[in-house]
C-alpha positions as protocol buffer text, in pm:
chain_id: "A"
residue {
  index: 1
  type: MET
  ca { x: 220 y: 1875 z: -975 }
}
residue {
  index: 2
  type: PRO
  ca { x: 39 y: 2185 z: -861 }
}
residue {
  index: 3
  type: ALA
  ca { x: 68 y: 2271 z: -512 }
}
residue {
  index: 4
  type: ASN
  ca { x: -144 y: 2032 z: -312 }
}
residue {
  index: 5
  type: THR
  ca { x: -262 y: 2025 z: 68 }
}
residue {
  index: 6
  type: ARG
  ca { x: -156 y: 1738 z: 275 }
}
residue {
  index: 7
  type: GLY
  ca { x: -483 y: 1593 z: 282 }
}
residue {
  index: 8
  type: ALA
  ca { x: -541 y: 1601 z: -69 }
}
residue {
  index: 9
  type: ILE
  ca { x: -213 y: 1451 z: -128 }
}
residue {
  index: 10
  type: GLU
  ca { x: -295 y: 1178 z: 126 }
}
residue {
  index: 11
  type: ASP
  ca { x: -639 y: 1092 z: -13 }
}
residue {
  index: 12
  type: ALA
  ca { x: -533 y: 1086 z: -377 }
}
residue {
  index: 13
  type: VAL
  ca { x: -235 y: 808 z: -244 }
}
residue {
  index: 14
  type: SER
  ca { x: -480 y: 620 z: -97 }
}
residue {
  index: 15
  type: GLN
  ca { x: -737 y: 623 z: -376 }
}
residue {
  index: 16
  type: ALA
  ca { x: -423 y: 503 z: -585 }
}
residue {
  index: 17
  type: VAL
  ca { x: -314 y: 206 z: -383 }
}
residue {
  index: 18
  type: VAL
  ca { x: -682 y: 64 z: -373 }
}
residue {
  index: 19
  type: ARG
  ca { x: -714 y: 88 z: -740 }
}
residue {
  index: 20
  type: PHE
  ca { x: -385 y: -106 z: -758 }
}
residue {
  index: 21
  type: GLU
  ca { x: -508 y: -350 z: -479 }
}
residue {
  index: 22
  type: LYS
  ca { x: -843 y: -365 z: -696 }
}
residue {
  index: 23
  type: GLU
  ca { x: -701 y: -396 z: -1033 }
}
residue {
  index: 24
  type: TYR
  ca { x: -352 y: -577 z: -953 }
}
residue {
  index: 25
  type: MET
  ca { x: -396 y: -778 z: -669 }
}
residue {
  index: 26
  type: GLY
  ca { x: -751 y: -875 z: -714 }
}
residue {
  index: 27
  type: ARG
  ca { x: -942 y: -777 z: -414 }
}
residue {
  index: 28
  type: GLY
  ca { x: -946 y: -400 z: -282 }
}
residue {
  index: 29
  type: PRO
  ca { x: -940 y: -345 z: 108 }
}
residue {
  index: 30
  type: LEU
  ca { x: -1220 y: -206 z: 316 }
}
residue {
  index: 31
  type: GLU
  ca { x: -1053 y: 99 z: 458 }
}
residue {
  index: 32
  type: ALA
  ca { x: -752 y: 280 z: 346 }
}
residue {
  index: 33
  type: ARG
  ca { x: -567 y: 587 z: 500 }
}
residue {
  index: 34
  type: ALA
  ca { x: -251 y: 753 z: 365 }
}
residue {
  index: 35
  type: PHE
  ca { x: -7 y: 970 z: 597 }
}
residue {
  index: 36
  type: LEU
  ca { x: 278 y: 1182 z: 459 }
}
residue {
  index: 37
  type: VAL
  ca { x: 535 y: 1238 z: 701 }
}
residue {
  index: 38
  type: ASP
  ca { x: 831 y: 1415 z: 591 }
}
residue {
  index: 39
  type: ASP
  ca { x: 983 y: 1216 z: 294 }
}
residue {
  index: 40
  type: LEU
  ca { x: 756 y: 922 z: 376 }
}
residue {
  index: 41
  type: VAL
  ca { x: 407 y: 803 z: 285 }
}
residue {
  index: 42
  type: VAL
  ca { x: 250 y: 577 z: 485 }
}
residue {
  index: 43
  type: VAL
  ca { x: -49 y: 364 z: 380 }
}
residue {
  index: 44
  type: ARG
  ca { x: -263 y: 152 z: 608 }
}
residue {
  index: 45
  type: LEU
  ca { x: -511 y: -70 z: 443 }
}
residue {
  index: 46
  type: ARG
  ca { x: -791 y: -291 z: 634 }
}
residue {
  index: 47
  type: ASN
  ca { x: -937 y: -612 z: 544 }
}
residue {
  index: 48
  type: VAL
  ca { x: -695 y: -676 z: 264 }
}
residue {
  index: 49
  type: LEU
  ca { x: -737 y: -1053 z: 286 }
}
residue {
  index: 50
  type: THR
  ca { x: -928 y: -1292 z: 29 }
}
residue {
  index: 51
  type: PRO
  ca { x: -1171 y: -1528 z: 131 }
}
residue {
  index: 52
  type: ALA
  ca { x: -888 y: -1770 z: -23 }
}
residue {
  index: 53
  type: GLU
  ca { x: -656 y: -1651 z: 213 }
}
residue {
  index: 54
  type: HIS
  ca { x: -872 y: -1680 z: 541 }
}
residue {
  index: 55
  type: LYS
  ca { x: -924 y: -2037 z: 453 }
}
residue {
  index: 56
  type: LEU
  ca { x: -560 y: -2087 z: 471 }
}
residue {
  index: 57
  type: VAL
  ca { x: -519 y: -1888 z: 772 }
}
residue {
  index: 58
  type: GLY
  ca { x: -751 y: -2091 z: 956 }
}
residue {
  index: 59
  type: SER
  ca { x: -611 y: -2432 z: 802 }
}
residue {
  index: 60
  type: PRO
  ca { x: -487 y: -2701 z: 1006 }
}
residue {
  index: 61
  type: ASP
  ca { x: -138 y: -2555 z: 968 }
}
residue {
  index: 62
  type: PRO
  ca { x: -204 y: -2161 z: 1005 }
}
residue {
  index: 63
  type: ALA
  ca { x: 199 y: -2071 z: 986 }
}
residue {
  index: 64
  type: ARG
  ca { x: 250 y: -2242 z: 663 }
}
residue {
  index: 65
  type: GLY
  ca { x: -54 y: -2092 z: 521 }
}
residue {
  index: 66
  type: ARG
  ca { x: 49 y: -1729 z: 672 }
}
residue {
  index: 67
  type: ASP
  ca { x: 376 y: -1776 z: 499 }
}
residue {
  index: 68
  type: LEU
  ca { x: 231 y: -1882 z: 187 }
}
residue {
  index: 69
  type: ILE
  ca { x: -7 y: -1543 z: 161 }
}
residue {
  index: 70
  type: LYS
  ca { x: 284 y: -1353 z: 248 }
}
residue {
  index: 71
  type: GLN
  ca { x: 504 y: -1476 z: -30 }
}
residue {
  index: 72
  type: VAL
  ca { x: 245 y: -1439 z: -290 }
}
residue {
  index: 73
  type: ARG
  ca { x: 177 y: -1117 z: -178 }
}
residue {
  index: 74
  type: GLN
  ca { x: 518 y: -1006 z: -153 }
}
residue {
  index: 75
  type: GLN
  ca { x: 596 y: -1163 z: -485 }
}
residue {
  index: 76
  type: LEU
  ca { x: 272 y: -964 z: -667 }
}
residue {
  index: 77
  type: ILE
  ca { x: 340 y: -614 z: -510 }
}
residue {
  index: 78
  type: GLU
  ca { x: 753 y: -661 z: -643 }
}
residue {
  index: 79
  type: SER
  ca { x: 610 y: -712 z: -978 }
}
residue {
  index: 80
  type: GLY
  ca { x: 366 y: -444 z: -954 }
}
residue {
  index: 81
  type: ALA
  ca { x: 614 y: -187 z: -816 }
}
residue {
  index: 82
  type: PRO
  ca { x: 673 y: 23 z: -1097 }
}
residue {
  index: 83
  type: LEU
  ca { x: 297 y: 91 z: -1153 }
}
residue {
  index: 84
  type: LEU
  ca { x: 278 y: 196 z: -749 }
}
residue {
  index: 85
  type: TYR
  ca { x: 609 y: 382 z: -769 }
}
residue {
  index: 86
  type: SER
  ca { x: 467 y: 577 z: -1096 }
}
residue {
  index: 87
  type: ALA
  ca { x: 136 y: 649 z: -937 }
}
residue {
  index: 88
  type: VAL
  ca { x: 286 y: 781 z: -581 }
}
residue {
  index: 89
  type: GLN
  ca { x: 521 y: 994 z: -787 }
}
residue {
  index: 90
  type: GLU
  ca { x: 277 y: 1159 z: -1004 }
}
residue {
  index: 91
  type: ILE
  ca { x: 80 y: 1277 z: -687 }
}
residue {
  index: 92
  type: VAL
  ca { x: 362 y: 1362 z: -459 }
}
residue {
  index: 93
  type: GLY
  ca { x: 547 y: 1507 z: -733 }
}
residue {
  index: 94
  type: VAL
  ca { x: 871 y: 1362 z: -586 }
}
residue {
  index: 95
  type: PRO
  ca { x: 1035 y: 1019 z: -704 }
}
residue {
  index: 96
  type: VAL
  ca { x: 1007 y: 718 z: -507 }
}
residue {
  index: 97
  type: ARG
  ca { x: 1285 y: 574 z: -354 }
}
residue {
  index: 98
  type: SER
  ca { x: 1162 y: 265 z: -218 }
}
residue {
  index: 99
  type: MET
  ca { x: 879 y: 74 z: -95 }
}
residue {
  index: 100
  type: HIS
  ca { x: 853 y: -179 z: 200 }
}
residue {
  index: 101
  type: THR
  ca { x: 509 y: -342 z: 279 }
}
residue {
  index: 102
  type: ASP
  ca { x: 373 y: -647 z: 496 }
}
residue {
  index: 103
  type: VAL
  ca { x: 61 y: -790 z: 559 }
}
residue {
  index: 104
  type: SER
  ca { x: -68 y: -953 z: 876 }
}
residue {
  index: 105
  type: THR
  ca { x: -269 y: -1251 z: 843 }
}
residue {
  index: 106
  type: ARG
  ca { x: -375 y: -1188 z: 1201 }
}
residue {
  index: 107
  type: THR
  ca { x: -557 y: -846 z: 1169 }
}
residue {
  index: 108
  type: GLY
  ca { x: -591 y: -850 z: 794 }
}
residue {
  index: 109
  type: GLU
  ca { x: -427 y: -519 z: 769 }
}
residue {
  index: 110
  type: ARG
  ca { x: -148 y: -454 z: 521 }
}
residue {
  index: 111
  type: VAL
  ca { x: 86 y: -157 z: 577 }
}
residue {
  index: 112
  type: ILE
  ca { x: 321 y: 23 z: 270 }
}
residue {
  index: 113
  type: VAL
  ca { x: 564 y: 263 z: 315 }
}
residue {
  index: 114
  type: PHE
  ca { x: 703 y: 449 z: 34 }
}
residue {
  index: 115
  type: THR
  ca { x: 1022 y: 651 z: 104 }
}
residue {
  index: 116
  type: LEU
  ca { x: 1055 y: 948 z: -126 }
}
residue {
  index: 117
  type: GLU
  ca { x: 1373 y: 1128 z: -271 }
}
residue {
  index: 118
  type: GLY
  ca { x: 1298 y: 1428 z: -95 }
}
residue {
  index: 119
  type: ARG
  ca { x: 980 y: 1619 z: 66 }
}
residue {
  index: 120
  type: PRO
  ca { x: 696 y: 1695 z: -123 }
}
residue {
  index: 121
  type: ALA
  ca { x: 587 y: 2077 z: -148 }
}
residue {
  index: 122
  type: VAL
  ca { x: 264 y: 2083 z: 42 }
}
residue {
  index: 123
  type: ALA
  ca { x: 40 y: 2394 z: 44 }
}
residue {
  index: 124
  type: GLY
  ca { x: 21 y: 2596 z: 334 }
}
residue {
  index: 125
  type: SER
  ca { x: 319 y: 2435 z: 478 }
}
């Protein structure tokens, strides 16, 4: 990967994750921001819940709805993990070691943390 600025790397990761959410999960977030912190890439997505998921959260048993949403989303992201790993690695130029994620059914936010095998080369650092 050619040397990139921190901002360019963060923007490219945000775009890649939004693309994944749209193509693989069926709906993209309203807002996405990525942050490069040492050997971590933290991605914050806002407004990720589908209309059907909002109905589950508002059902008579919201805890069950929350659990169902988290289980389905976890399964989907785990099956799509190789695509995300590849996209992030191509952008940052460092292999992805692991990925951790959670979604809040209260706020509609999702956070994804990628741990990398090392620190990416950042222009100007």
